[in-house]
VOGU-902207 format. One record per atom (N, C-alpha, C, O): x negated, y, z; residue in one letter. Coordinates in steps of 0.02 Angstrom, whole numbers, plus 50000, padded with zeros to 5 digits. Each point is the difference from the previous one (the first is absolute). Example, Ala and Ser with C-alpha at 12.3 -4.5 7.8 and 13.67 -1.06 7.14 Angstrom:
2
493404971650390A 500455005950000A 499555006050000A 499484999950033A 500705005449931S 499585005950003S 500395005550037S 499755005550008S 
REM end
This chain:
475
499554993849999X 500445007050002X 499615006150002X 499595000750046X 500485003949909X 499725006149999X 500335005750028X 500615001049998X 498875003450034X 500385005350021X 500065005449937X 500545002949998X 499044998649958X 500045004749950X 499744997049934X 499704994649998X 500415008749956X 499794999349939X 499875006449943X 500415004249984X 498994995249996X 499755007049960X 500504999349926X 500014995149964X 500365011050027X 500405000649939X 499824999549937X 500354998349953X 498965003650046X 499744998949933X 499274996850005X 499515003549988X 500424990350029X 499374996850000X 499385002949960X 499435000550024X 500775001549902X 499535001249957X 499685006450009X 499495001649970X 500815002250073X 499825006850009X 500285005249980X 499745005550008X 500924993749957X 500375004749977X 499995001049917X 500174995249966X 499655010150007X 500165001049926X 500235004749982X 500205003550047X 499894998749900X 500435004149981X 500835000049997X 500425004450006X 499614988749985X 500734999350024X 500305002350074X 500535002850013X 498984995350025X 500105001450075X 500125008850011X 500445003150029X 498944999249932X 500165007050020X 500395002249980X 500245004150039X 500144995549893X 500605001449981X 500504999750035X 500405004750007X 499664988850023X 500674998350047X 499925004550073X 500475001150039X 499035000649968X 499965002650077X 500145007949986X 500065004550042X 499964995849896X 500275008949982X 500865000550008X 500285005550005X 500094987849995X 500554999949994X 500264998350071X 500604998650001X 499075001350056X 500294999950049X 500465004450038X 499935005949984X 500464993350053X 500615004050024X 499365004450050X 499434998050014X 500955009150007X 499645003350056X 499804995150064X 499424998850012X 501044999050020X 500054996850061X 499474993849993X 499634998550047X 500384998449897X 499684992749997X 499355000450019X 499794995650037X 499795009649943X 499304999850009X 499865000850086X 499564997250031X 500715005349983X 499885000350082X 500394993550050X 499814997450052X 500735001549911X 500144993450033X 499624994449982X 500054995350039X 499575003849911X 499584993949971X 499415001250056X 499674995050013X 500205010350016X 499515000450039X 500234999150074X 499594996550031X 500765004749995X 500374999450061X 500254991650013X 500044997550056X 500134998049867X 500114993250005X 499474995450014X 500054994150018X 499285010349971X 499334997249994X 499904999250083X 499504997150020X 500925005350019X 499724999350080X 500064992850024X 500514996649993X 498915001550035X 499804993850025X 500604996950062X 500164994150007X 500015009650019X 500524997450053X 500574999649969X 500314995350025X 500025007549928X 500574998249956X 499904993649965X 500444995850006X 499005002849954X 499844994649963X 499874993250064X 500184994249989X 499525007750067X 499984994850040X 500554997650037X 499944994850032X 500715009449968X 500504997850029X 500414995249942X 500254994850019X 499785006749926X 500324995649944X 499564994849993X 500284994649991X 499025005450010X 499614993650002X 500114995250056X 499894994149987X 500305007450071X 500024995350055X 500724997449993X 500124994050005X 500455011449982X 500674996849980X 500024995049956X 500424995650012X 499165003649927X 500064996749947X 499484991850022X 500194994249989X 499265007550036X 499614995550054X 500534995050038X 499864994050006X 500665008250016X 500344996050063X 500664996849969X 500434997350035X 499605003349887X 500614996749966X 499914992050011X 500494996450010X 498875001349988X 499914991850016X 499475000350027X 499595004449991X 500354990250050X 499384997450053X 499315001349979X 499555002050037X 500414996549884X 499355001049978X 499845003149937X 499584998549957X 500935007350046X 500035003849955X 499275004349966X 499915001949942X 499664998750113X 499455003650006X 499464995549957X 499595002749963X 500444991150044X 499534994749989X 500014995549938X 499494998549968X 501204999250017X 500234995749960X 500505003049949X 500315005250011X 499744990849930X 500515002549942X 499575004949960X 499455002550012X 501084998249921X 499635005249949X 500155006450042X 500385000950048X 499145003749910X 500025006750017X 500675003749985X 500355000349949X 499725003050125X 500675004549990X 499965006949971X 499455002349986X 501015000950005X 500065007849987X 499595003350053X 500184999350059X 499315004149928X 499545005050053X 500645004950014X 500475001949965X 499314999450107X 500275002150049X 500295007849980X 500585002050006X 498915001149973X 500135007149963X 500365000249960X 500335005149993X 499764989449962X 500335001149936X 500664999350030X 500465004049990X 499584991250044X 500814998450037X 500245006050036X 500615000350008X 498985005050019X 500195005250036X 500175005849957X 500495003150022X 499254999649922X 500045003149944X 500624996649963X 500475003949993X 499624990149983X 500544997349978X 500565001750035X 500475002249967X 499614997150103X 500705000950019X 500065007250013X 500555002349987X 498925002550041X 500225006549989X 500175002349943X 500465004149998X 499244994149944X 500295002149931X 500664997549982X 500315003249957X 499964991650068X 500724997450005X 500485004550032X 500585000649980X 499185002450067X 500495002350061X 499865007949965X 500465004050008X 499184997549970X 499925009049961X 500545000149957X 500505003450007X 499354992049941X 500404999049948X 500844996750007X 500444999849957X 499574998150108X 500664995850014X 500144996749946X 500485001749966X 499044991750011X 500094995849956X 500104993250023X 499644998350047X 500754997449929X 499934993450012X 499374996849987X 499605002649962X 500284992150066X 499324994049973X 500004998649934X 499494998949966X 501035001050016X 499884998449922X 499935005449967X 499604999649953X 500715006450057X 499765006649966X 499335002050014X 499675002249952X 500004997550120X 499365000550011X 499544995149965X 499455002349983X 500674990950004X 499524997549958X 500045001849918X 499544999549960X 501015002250028X 500115001849934X 499555006249990X 499595000849954X 500545003250091X 499695007849987X 499194999850009X 499695003049956X 500024994750082X 499304998350017X 499784997349939X 499645003149960X 500574991650031X 499714995649938X 499835005149927X 499504999949965X 501125004750029X 499995003549939X 499655006050009X 499865002849947X 499925000950119X 499925006050001X 499175000250031X 499854997050052X 499695006749907X 499294999650027X 500015004650062X 499624998250045X 500815008449968X 499915002650052X 500044995650074X 499654999750051X 500944997349926X 500264995250062X 499524996350013X 499875000150060X 499654995049892X 499644995650007X 499305002550026X 499614995450013X 500195010249996X 499485003550017X 500195002750075X 499555000050042X 501025002249972X 500255002650068X 499884993250040X 499554999550041X 500904995149944X 499954994150032X 499564996550009X 500044995450040X 499355005949922X 499484995650008X 499884992649955X 499554995949991X 501035005049990X 500134992549944X 499585001149951X 499764994949975X 500045011149999X 499515000149936X 500094994949954X 500594998249998X 499084998949966X 500024996149943X 500294992850018X 500224996249957X 499745002150118X 500364992450017X 500774999949987X 500335004049966X 499884990650068X 500724996849980X 500345003750058X 499765000450056X 500895002449922X 500445002150050X 500474995650020X 500364997049960X 499655001950123X 500224994450023X 500925000549984X 500345005150004X 499834989549981X 500714998949958X 500565003150068X 499755001150055X 500955000049932X 500435002850044X 500034995450064X 499975002650055X 500104989449937X 500074997450054X 499374998750054X 500024999450061X 499505000549901X 499475001150050X 499895006950026X 499595000250046X 500655005049939X 499965006750037X 500484999550062X 499935002350057X 500574994049916X 500645001450046X 499744994950062X 500215001750055X 499324991649943X 499854997650044X 499485002450040X 499944999150061X 499635004449898X 499505004050047X 500385005750031X 499765001250056X 500695002249930X 500255005250019X 500384997750080X 500075004150046X 500134988849957X 500254998550059X 499434998950045X 500135001150059X 499284997049928X 499574999650033X 499895004950049X 499854998350057X 500225008749924X 499935005850032X 500825002050036X 500475003349977X 499434993150085X 500655000550025X 499945008750042X 499525003750005X 501094996950015X 500235006550026X 499405003750069X 499855005950010X 499984988850020X 499415002750047X 499335001449961X 499575003650026X 500354993849912X 499355000149958X 500035008749973X 499595004550003X 501114994949970X 500375007449962X 499865005450059X 499745005349984X 500394993750067X 500055005150051X 499465002650027X 499985005550026X 499414989449966X 499395001650023X 499765003649948X 499665004850019X 500394994649912X 499705003249948X 500285005449991X 499655004849982X 500994995950027X 500355008350022X 499605004750048X 499815005749985X 500094991650068X 499685003450056X 499215001349979X 499715004850025X 500004991349935X 499355001149975X 499905005949954X 499525003850004X 501074996949943X 500155004249962X 500025007450038X 499615004549985X 500774996050054X 500185005250053X 499195001950022X 499725005349986X 500084991050038X 499275001050044X 499605003449936X 499805005750008X 500094991549936X 499805001949952X 500095008849979X 499595004449988X 500974995550015X 500295007049988X 499795005350042X 499935005849978X 499964992450090X 499765003150047X 499275001449993X 499795005850005X 499824989349985X 499305000349982X 499755004749938X 499485003250000X 500894996549959X 499985005249951X 500315007650011X 500075004349957X 500074996050099X 500375007250008X 500515003149975X 500075006149996X 500434988049978X 500645001949968X 500485000750063X 500415004650001X 499534991250046X 500545002350040X 499835001150068X 499514996850018X 500775007250029X 499735000550065X 500484999150055X 499865000550060X 500764998149914X 500554998250051X 500185005250048X 500074998250058X 500035008449926X 500155005050033X 500755001549997X 500325002750045X 499954994849890X 500674999650007X 500494993749974X 499814996549953X 500775002350077X 500234992349975X 500915002049995X 500335004350028X 499834990849928X 500665000249992X 500274991749991X 499664995649974X 500765003950044X 500414993250006X 500674999949964X 500355005049994X 499794989349984X 500704999049967X 500104991949981X 499534996149991X 500945002650007X 500314992949986X 500365000149938X 500295004749972X 499624988950011X 500474998349924X 500094992950007X 499774996550046X 500665001349894X 500134994149999X 499734995449943X 500195001749944X 499444993450057X 499874996349942X 500364994249994X 500034995850044X 500295003749893X 500584994650003X 499604994449979X 499435000549977X 500934993250033X 499764993549981X 500304998249921X 500485002549969X 499164993550016X 500214998849926X 500754995049993X 499964994549973X 500465007050043X 500524996950002X 500745002449963X 500065006149991X 500364990449992X 500805003449965X 500295002450064X 499864998950059X 500625005049907X 500375002850054X 500344995850037X 500354996249966X 499675003150090X 500464992150040X 500645001750016X 500205005150028X 500194988949945X 500674998850025X 500044994250023X 499554996049989X 501005002250050X 500114994150040X 500024993849932X 499774994350004X 500625009049927X 500164994649963X 499184998749961X 499864994349980X 499785010050013X 499454998649955X 499434996250042X 499604996749968X 500365003550091X 499664998250060X 500164991950011X 499574995750012X 501135003149981X 500334992949997X 499664997249938X 499624995250003X 500535008149941X 499844997049939X 499324999250001X 499854994649974X 499685008550044X 499154998550010X 499964995350037X 499524996549984X 500845001150073X 499774995350039X 500414993349971X 499884994750029X 500465005149931X 500314993349963X 499384999649949X 499654995049997X 500245010749962X 499554998249945X 499334997350021X 499744996149960X 499935005350096X 499484998250015X 499894993950019X 499554996249981X 501055002550071X 500064993050027X 500104994049962X 499724994650012X 500795006949929X 500044995149947X 499494998949957X 499924994249982X 499655010949995X 499395000149961X 499424996450043X 499544997049971X 500495003350077X 499524995750051X 500144992150005X 499604995349999X 501005004850006X 500414992050003X 499814996849926X 499704994749993X 500465008549966X 499784997449936X 499464997849992X 499944994349978X 499485009950037X 499334999149993X 499914993250052X 499764995149973X 500375004350084X 500074992950027X 500184993149969X 499704994749996X 500945007649983X 500144994149964X 499674998349948X 499884994049993X 499905010249962X 499584998349946X 499344996150036X 499904994349980X 499815007450053X 499404995950038X 500154993950043X 499624995149998X 500935005150041X 500114994150024X 500514995549975X 500134995150035X 500235005749902X 500514995449979X 500625000650034X 500105004150044X 500294992149938X 500715000850012X 499984994750057X 500224994549985X 499575006350071X 500054997150065X 500385005250062X 499865005950006X 500524991450027X 500165002850064X 500545004549974X 500314998549950X 499805007150086X 500635005349979X 499985001249926X 499514999749963X 500985001350025X 500025001349887X 500155007650023X 500355001550048X 499325003149909X 500055006649978X 500695001649969X 500184996549953X 500255008850071X 500665000949972X 499725007649980X 499755003050047X 500275000049899X 499805006349977X 500695003849996X 500504998749966X 499375006450079X 500635004550014X 499865006749974X 500235005050029X 499354995749911X 499645006449985X 500595003849951X 500005006149993X 500534989249971X 500415004349967X 500525001750034X 500305005149982X 499924990950076X 500585003150038X 499755005950037X 500385004850011X 499034995150008X 499765006750025X 500015006049968X 500175005350025X 499604993449902X 499985004949969X 500815002649974X 500175005849986X 500154989350012X 500805002949981X 500235004150070X 500315005149988X 499614993850063X 500155002650056X 499735007350011X 500355004250028X 498934997449947X 499715005149998X 500435005149963X 500105005750020X 500144991649920X 500265003949934X 500575002350036X 500065006150001X 500474990050035X 500445001350014X 500205004850065X 500535002750013X 498694997550031X 499955005950038X 499965005849974X 500335005150011X 499214993849949X 499835006749955X 500635003749973X 499995006149987X 500504990450007X 500595001549958X 500445001850047X 500315005249989X 499824991450066X 500315000750054X 499935007950028X 500395004850005X 498974993950010X 499695008150031X 500165006249972X 499905004850038X 500384996749894X 500155004549967X 500785001950014X 500275005249981X 499984990450051X 500725001850004X 500075002150067X 499714996850044X 500795009949973X 500105002550065X 500624997350026X 500145001950057X 500244994649917X 500594997150023X 500004995050042X 499524996250002X 501005003150036X 500064994850057X 499934993049964X 499704995150024X 500555005049930X 499904992249967X 499294999549972X 499804994249997X 499895009449986X 499245000649983X 499474998050058X 499544995949994X 500635007550056X 499704999650073X 500124992550020X 499524996750019X 501115000549976X 500184992150015X 499514996449966X 499574996650027X 500505004349908X 499724996249935X 499115000350026X 499694994750005X 500105009950006X 499225001550029X 499874994350052X 499564995949992X 500875004150063X 499914997950051X 500084992749980X 499524996550018X 500975000349950X 499954993849982X 499424997349960X 499804994350005X 499965009949956X 499414998249946X 499324999350051X 499544996249986X 500475007650068X 499374999750048X 500064995350036X 499474997250018X 501165000250005X 499994993750045X 499944993849958X 499834994750026X 500305005749911X 499684994749952X 499444999850001X 499654995150012X 500195010049977X 499164999849991X 499514998150051X 499444997749987X 500805003550071X 499864998250054X 500024992650017X 499524997050024X 501055000449962X 500054993650002X 499384994649946X 499684995050018X 500345007549933X 499484998249946X 499245000350034X 499604995350001X 500295010950025X 499335001350017X 499894995050068X 499454997550010X 501125001050036X 499804995450052X 499944994249981X 499674996350037X 500655000649896X 499914992149994X 499294999649959X 499694994750002X 500105010049965X 499415000149979X 499345001150051X 499424998349986X 500785004350066X 499515001350051X 499874992950046X 499484998350027X 501154998249973X 499964993850037X 499694996049957X 499574996550026X 500515002749908X 499544996149951X 499365000050004X 499644995050000X 500145012650006X 499375000850001X 499624997250061X 499454997349998X 500975003850064X 499694995550061X 500004993049993X 499554996650025X 500975000749939X 499874991749993X 499384998349968X 499644995450020X 500215008949925X 499444998749968X 499315000750026X 499544996449983X 500415009250067X 499375002050032X 500014995350057X 499495000150035X 501064995449982X 499864993950058X 499874994349956X 499694995450025X 500495004049913X 499764993349972X 499355001549978X 499604995650016X 500175009049953X 499245000450000X 499595001050063X 499404998550000X 500825003450039X 499554997950064X 500124992950030X 499514997550029X 501024999249968X 499994992450019X 499654995449951X 499774994550018X 500185008449907X 499644996549969X 500484995849949X 499784995449964X 500835006550038X 500504997649955X 499805002149940X 499824995549962X 500145010450018X 499815004249935X 499254999750014X 499775002850050X 499864993849908X 499285000149999X 499794998249934X 500374997449958X 498965004250034X 499634997149936X 499364995949999X 499565001750039X 500384994949935X 499274994250010X 499365005249981X 499454999350027X 500655005649928X 499505004949980X 499845003850057X 500485002450029X 498814999050001X 499875003750058X 500255009249973X 500385003850030X 499334997249922X 500135006149981X 500605003650001X 500105006050013X 500444987849963X 500715001349981X 500145000250061X 500305005250015X 499574990250044X 500375000950075X 499785005750030X 500365002050046X 499175001149942X 499765006450027X 500345005449984X 500125004550040X 500104995549885X 500615004949968X 500604998950039X 500305004750026X 499914988749981X 500594999850033X 500135003250071X 500495003050021X 498834995150014X 500075003650078X 499965006949997X 500285003350043X 499314999949901X 500275007449983X 500665001749988X 500305004550031X 499974991849923X 500675001549994X 500444999350076X 500375004650020X 499584991550002X 500304998350072X 499785007350043X 500475003550020X 499174997649987X 499705006950039X 500245005549975X 500085005050035X 500074994849898X 500315006249980X 500794999450006X 500335005150005X 499964989249996X 500775000050026X 500065001950077X 500445003150030X 498954993649992X 500185001750093X 499845008650010X 500255003050048X 499365000149909X 499895006550003X 500805003349985X 500355003350038X 499784994649896X 500625004449978X 500714998750032X 500495003749999X 499434989650031X 500854997850033X 500255005850047X 500525003249993X 499014997550057X 500185005650044X 500175006649978X 500425003350030X 499274999149915X 500195005449987X 500734999449952X 500495003749999X 499424992049976X 500734999849961X 500584998750048X 500565002349990X 499294993850066X 500515000050053X 500285007450031X 500575001950011X 498765001549999X 500065006650025X 500495005149964X 500385004050027X 499514994849891X 500345003849970X 500884997049994X 500445004049984X 499684990250027X 500564997850013X 500335001850059X 500605000949988X 499264999950064X 500085002250051X 500205006450006X 500545001250028X 499005004449943X 500215007349990X 500495000849948X 500255005549989X 499894989549979X 500595001649948X 500564997750025X 500545001949977X 499444993050080X 500664998650028X 500285005250042X 500595001650007X 498775001150022X 500275006350064X 500155005449955X 500205004450038X 499814998049901X 500065005749963X 500694997749965X 500475004050006X 499664989649955X 500634999249981X 500574998050047X 500565002149985X 499384994450067X 500474997950036X 500125004650067X 500524998950032X 498915007349997X 500085002650041X 499995008649990X 500255004250037X 499374996549899X 499895005949986X 499345002350028X 499865005949993X 499794990950032X 499365002050037X 499484999549965X 499854994549978X 499715011850006X 499465000949956X 499384999850035X 499475000049967X 500534999950093X 499395000850037X 499804993150048X 499854999850060X 500204995649900X 499774994250030X 499344999350003X 499615002049956X 500214994850104X 499314998650033X 499614997449953X 500304996949957X 498915003550034X 499584997549956X 500255000349921X 499834995749959X 500545009050027X 500155001349929X 499445000249970X 499495002850020X 500634992849912X 499535001249947X 500195002249927X 500544998149975X 499105005149997X 500155001949931X 499614998749938X 500005003649950X 499614989850061X 499854997249958X 499614992850019X 499654999150050X 500484996749905X 499624993650021X 499314998749982X 499714995150024X 500035008549943X 499315000749978X 499615004250034X 499404998850011X 500905006350009X 499525005750047X 500535000350060X 500395004850000X 499664990050055X 500385001750049X 499775004450045X 500325001550050X 499085001149935X 499705005950073X 500405007249974X 499945004850038X 500514996249895X 500235005749987X 500335003250036X 500324996150036X 499805009549977X 500295003850047X 500495005049982X 499785004849969X 500774995150041X 500435005049985X 499985008550033X 500185001650056X 499595002249899X 499705005950026X 500425006549974X 499935001449941X 500485002350097X 500275006549980X 499645005950030X 499835000750059X 500075003849884X 499685005550028X 500335006849977X 499725005450005X 500904993449971X 500335005049983X 499875003749950X 500075006150002X 499724990349942X 499915003849925X 500574998649964X 500374995150003X 499675010949953X 500725000249987X 500004995649917X 500534997749980X 498865001449981X 500044996849959X 499864993050019X 500144995849957X 499655002450093X 499824991650026X 500174999050075X 499614998550045X 501075002749960X 500074999350069X 499744994150030X 499635001350047X 500454993049941X 499694993450017X 499294997649957X 499934999549939X 499664999350108X 499394996049962X 499794993950036X 500014999150061X 499774996349890X 499924992950037X 499194999150005X 499684998849948X 500015001950109X 499184999049992X 499704999750060X 500184996550047X 499395006849949X 499645001550090X 499895008449999X 499965003449949X 500004998650112X 499735006550035X 499345000049985X 499664995150015X 500065010649950X 499125003250002X 499885005850020X 500315005249985X 499144994050057X 499915006350019X 499335002949957X 499564996449976X 500465010350019X 499395003049951X 499745004550050X 500415003550030X 499024996949981X 499705005250050X 499365002949964X 499494996949986X 500655009750004X 499605003049944X 499515006350037X 500245003350046X 499194997749935X 499515006850012X 500055005149936X 500394999949952X 499085004850066X 499855004249939X 499894996249946X 500104994050007X 499715008149938X 499964998249935X 500324994449973X 499664996749961X 500915001350050X 500414994949997X 499794993350004X 500124996049955X 499505002250109X 499544994850004X 500554996450069X 500095002950053X 500254989849925X 500254998450037X 499624995350052X 499674995149983X 500445006950090X 499454997350025X 500294993950056X 499634997750044X 500935000649950X 500384994050019X 500774999549976X 500415004449991X 499644988550001X 500744995849989X 500064996650030X 499544996750024X 501155002649989X 500254993350029X 500564998149981X 500445004349998X 499704989449985X 500674995149977X 500384997950064X 499704995650030X 500815006349997X 500424998950057X 500224994249986X 500154999449941X 499954994850102X 500454993950019X 500575001250002X 500454996849971X 499645009750077X 500715001550004X 500045008049994X 499485002950015X 500945000249969X 500155007049992X 499895003550060X 500434998350040X 499265004849979X 499825004450057X 500365006349993X 500135001949942X 500065002050112X 500135006850001X 499395004849974X 499414998950012X 500805005849957X 499335004249983X 499815003850042X 499545003749984X 500674996750071X 499875004050060X 499484996050045X 499625002550041X 500464990449943X 499514995350044X 499264999749971X 499544997050027X 500425006949908X 499374999549960X 499505006350011X 499485000849968X 500725002750074X 499545005949991X 499395000250040X 499475002549979X 500644994350090X 499454999450039X 499484994449972X 499415001349988X 500864992550004X 499504995349964X 499635001849945X 499434997749995X 500855007149948X 499675001749948X 499395005650024X 499455000349974X 500835004650090X 499435002650025X 499404997750023X 499455002049981X 500714992550072X 499444995950031X 499634996649949X 499404999050007X 501034998749927X 499514996449944X 499535004049969X 499504997649973X 500675011050028X 499705004649958X 499405001450048X 499445001449979X 500724998150086X 499385002050043X 499444995250010X 499425001350014X 500924992049972X 499514994049999X 499555000949942X 499414998350005X 500825004249940X 499705000249924X 499485006150002X 499464998649975X 500615006950046X 499605005249984X 499785002850080X 499665005250005X 500514991850042X 499635002350058X 500355004950039X 499795000850057X 500675002249925X 500395006950011X 500674999249972X 500164996449953X 500335008850096X 500624999949978X 500185006049947X 499655005050005X 500814995049949X 500045004849941X 500165006550043X 500164999950059X 499775006749894X 500135005250035X 500655002449967X 500245005550011X 499994990649954X 500755000649983X 500264993149976X 499654995949971X 501055003350046X 500364994549988X 500605002249974X 500195005250026X 500224992349926X 500545001249952X 500334995149986X 499734995749965X 500905003650055X 500584995849976X 500705002649987X 500145005850014X 500234990649963X 500775002650000X 500354999850051X 499734997150048X 500915005449964X 500354999650049X 500164993250047X 500154999750059X 499784995549895X 500134992850009X 499514997450069X 500224996450044X 498995006449954X 499654998850047X 500075002250052X 499774996450044X 500555009649979X 500035003350060X 500334997350049X 500544997149999X 498975004550062X 500494999250063X 499455003650056X 499405000149986X 500835002450069X 499685003950035X 499324995150022X 499415001449993X 500904992450037X 499364996750009X 499334998349948X 499454998650023X 500685001649916X 499475001249948X 499645005950014X 499394999950007X 501065006750000X 499595005550011X 499485000250041X 499445002349988X 500844994350084X 499585000750048X 499424995749990X 499415001650009X 500814992749971X 499304994949988X 499665001449958X 499454997250002X 500665007849941X 499485000449954X 499515007250029X 499395000149990X 500915004850041X 499585004550054X 499664995650029X 499434999349978X 500744997150071X 499434996150041X 499384996549949X 499394999750011X 500924998249941X 499534996249947X 499435005649989X 499414998349999X 500805009349991X 499675004449980X 499955004249929X 499555003149970X 501194995250017X 500225005049945X 500245006150015X 500425001050044X 499305003549918X 500135005950016X 500715004549962X 500265005150024X 499904991849922X 500495001949962X 500534993649976X 499844996249955X 500715003450076X 500594995749985X 500565003249946X 500395004650014X 499574992849937X 500575002849965X 500494994449989X 499804996149956X 500725002550069X 500484995250002X 500635004050009X 500075003350051X 500454996849896X 500575004750014X 500454996350052X 499994993950009X 500435010650024X 500324996150048X 500825002549987X 500235005450017X 500134989349949X 500675001749982X 500454999050051X 500585001149982X 499364997150082X 500464999350056X 500135005950036X 500545001450025X 498865002849978X 499905006550058X 499895005949957X 499584999549955X 500705005250051X 499935006149959X 499925005750044X 500275005449988X 499374993650061X 500075005850057X 499475004749959X 499644998549952X 500455009050091X 499675005249976X 499284998949996X 499715002549951X 499944994250093X 499264998149992X 499664995049950X 499435000049978X 501234994750009X 499854995949943X 499875002149942X 499564998249962X 501095008050027X 500105002049944X 499375005749974X 499855001849942X 499845000250124X 499465004849986X 499434996149982X 499585001749958X 500424992750075X 499294994849969X 500014997549932X 499504999149965X 501254999750016X 500004997149936X 499905005549941X 499854998749942X 500265007750085X 499875005649941X 499345001649986X 499805001849945X 499854997450107X 499195001950001X 499744995949934X 500174994349983X 499335010449982X 499665000349938X 499644992250000X 500054996149953X 499625002850103X 499594993349995X 500474994450005X 499804994649977X 500885005750055X 500434995649996X 500264997549937X 500054994049986X 500145011249974X 500355000749939X 499444997149949X 500164995749959X 499145007050044X 499594997349957X 499764991750011X 499834996749951X 500205000750114X 499944993650012X 500544996149968X 499854994649975X 500865007550023X 500504997349978X 500035000049920X 500304995549970X 499405009350000X 499865000449927X 499564995149985X 500064997049947X 499425001450097X 499314995449984X 500414993450014X 499844995249964X 500615004050077X 500244992850003X 500464997949939X 500024994249980X 500285009849998X 500364998249928X 499574996249953X 500234996049959X 498945005650049X 499704996149950X 499914991950008X 499804996249956X 500455001550124X 500004992150017X 500474996649948X 499884995049967X 500705009150033X 500604997949957X 499734998849915X 500234996149958X 499245008350036X 499834999849936X 499504994849983X 499904997049948X 499815002650108X 499404994650003X 500434992549995X 499834996049957X 500655002750085X 500454993749994X 500284999249936X 499884994549973X 500575010949986X 500224998949946X 499344998949942X 500094996549950X 499365006350060X 499494998049946X 499744993450023X 499824996549953X 500105000250113X 499944992650007X 500434994749973X 499814994449983X 500905008350015X 500574995549960X 499935000549931X 500034995049964X 499855011650011X 499865000149923X 499474997449961X 500074996549950X 499405005550077X 499254997249971X 499744994150015X 499724996849956X 500345000650111X 499844994350026X 500614994550028X 499904995650042X 500645005549929X 500504995250011X 500234998550071X 500214994450016X 499735011250032X 500234997150055X 500795000750008X 500274998450053X 500005003549906X 500815000150002X 500294992850002X 500534998750026X 499064996949944X 500194992850010X 499404995250006X 499555000549959X 500424995550085X 499394994950006X 500154994149965X 500494996450011X 499055002749943X 500084994349965X 499514992850015X 499944994849967X 499745007350099X 499744992250035X 500514999050035X 500485003850010X 499384988550017X 500514997250038X 499874998450081X 499454998550023X 501025002050006X 500014999250065X 499635006650038X 499715004449969X 500354995350109X 499805006350043X 499285000249978X 499845005949988X 499644989950003X 499435000649989X 499775003949939X 499505003649994X 500994994949959X 500005003149936X 500145006749992X 499705003949962X 500824997250079X 500215006950016X 499435004750016X 499785004549964X 500034993850091X 499305001850033X 499345001349949X 499635004950001X 500334989849957X 499355000849947X 500245004449941X 499585001949959X 500994999650035X 500235003249933X 500055008950022X 499885004749963X 500334995450109X 500055008550015X 499215002150029X 499815005850002X 499804988950019X 499275001750007X 499595001549941X 499635005050003X 500404991149943X 499684999849955X 500285006649952X 499605003049963X 501044998750040X 500275006649975X 499755006650035X 499995005349968X 499834994650095X 499865004350015X 499265000950003X 499805005650016X 499764989549970X 499364999949996X 499895002049938X 499485003249991X 500954995549952X 499835002949937X 500135007449986X 499695003149957X 500875000050089X 500055006749988X 499575003550033X 499795005449980X 500004991550085X 499345004250045X 499355000749938X 499745005349984X 500094988449991X 499585001249956X 499805005649952X 499495003249992X 501314996449972X 500095005549948X 499765007150037X 499545003949985X 500934996450071X 499875007950020X 499335000550038X 499805005850001X 499804990050029X 499305000749996X 499605002749951X 499605004650002X 500614990749941X 499375001349939X 500325007349974X 499585004249984X 501094997650010X 500065007049984X 499865005250036X 499805004949969X 500264995650111X 499535003450049X 499385001149984X 499775005750003X 499884988849977X 499145000049992X 500035002349903X 499425000949980X 500834999649992X 499955003249942X 500235007649997X 499825004349959X 500614996350091X 500225009250022X 499385001950026X 499765005149975X 499864992050075X 499445001350024X 499345000649957X 499585004450007X 500424992049962X 499324999649940X 500255007149944X 499545003749986X 500874997249997X 500165005249969X 499985007150027X 499855005149970X 500394993950110X 499745007650026X 499185000450005X 499625004749987X 500224988450038X 499135002150002X 499785002649926X 499595004649995X 500714992049944X 499665004349945X 500165005549990X 499575003949981X 501054998250028X 500185006849989X 499495006150056X 499845005849988X 500014990050073X 499535004450050X 499395000949966X 499715005550002X 500054988949964X 499275000949985X 500085003149924X 499505001549968X 
REM end
């Protein structure tokens, strides 16, 4: 396994010189930053832990610095792995930037497996190292801080009870068909209820458009029939799982038997989720209760939360709450994906403590929107050493409070705070933080972290370009 690779082993040449002139402004400085030994070492260690003997055995893998640059480029451009492979293969600038050079570009599947090796903890350490580099370069000082939250949606379809039950029937039936193909016609016989399910889904869609009492009764009847079908499919899947475990359904081929065990594990994973969907559907249909405990909105991303932030264009979002903590020069110093949505007012003090841990001192100014305000937060911020606190208070309009919020520094801090909303908007549009394309909770943290790293690197490169231009102008 290699740490780095020379992009042009032959020493460059006319083509290399012509390509270098086509680089974007930020790329030259980011190319130098990504050569940092600690960044490359973090990636190297993560790749070396994929298998027990990754360091000493097997064929040569993709060098660590190439992996780092490919992932950065992917999230800078918001590409899929397939688009990343295609663009790097066809573009000499990207070959030079990623240090692939004249070598072979890893295929999309290999890139996906390599990306999984960099777990959320590694991505977080990479981000912290990038922030440290920005401090060492004198780009940020941490004198001002702004905090905001947003929602990164998971990659799911809009959830309805009918569609979730349809998903459950589809995946359980598909898995039972695979088991039957491997084990043969022994034990319980599969009865395919896919057509009945699809018919119910069509009837539910038609009945849902009606506002009459007859339409509502028809809708409830269709849902009860769909629940009955789902229950039978779930019961049959449970029997299939038991027969695979007992050896009734088995294969003489070792690899096929391992595949059967994998199908059984998948059924054991999906069955509780399908049963939960059935419970929450019964509660809504029979009792009108839409707040059932443990409610899920996706069988494939069960960690997805229902989040309402009061947006007119999108009142309900399905995903995870993410905190973005930013300082001057538009550098995000910390991000966090929360398992359960916290109150915004609970995030101020931990954000200040993290800032103090990173920079060694509290910021002179902290600014947030009104959702973060509380008297306890203001008092805690003053104790930590913050001199100016710009958090609007909607609940109190005393003369003293009005006078404070009309001061010039307070209003200027609020104007600067709106830049955090612009930063979040740019993260969503340019780096894909509107919807996570990776799977699972770890995938969400990797997606957010790599998007933030890509944005920070662009901003660091642009800040260095500005500093170079000012220095040139001064000379």
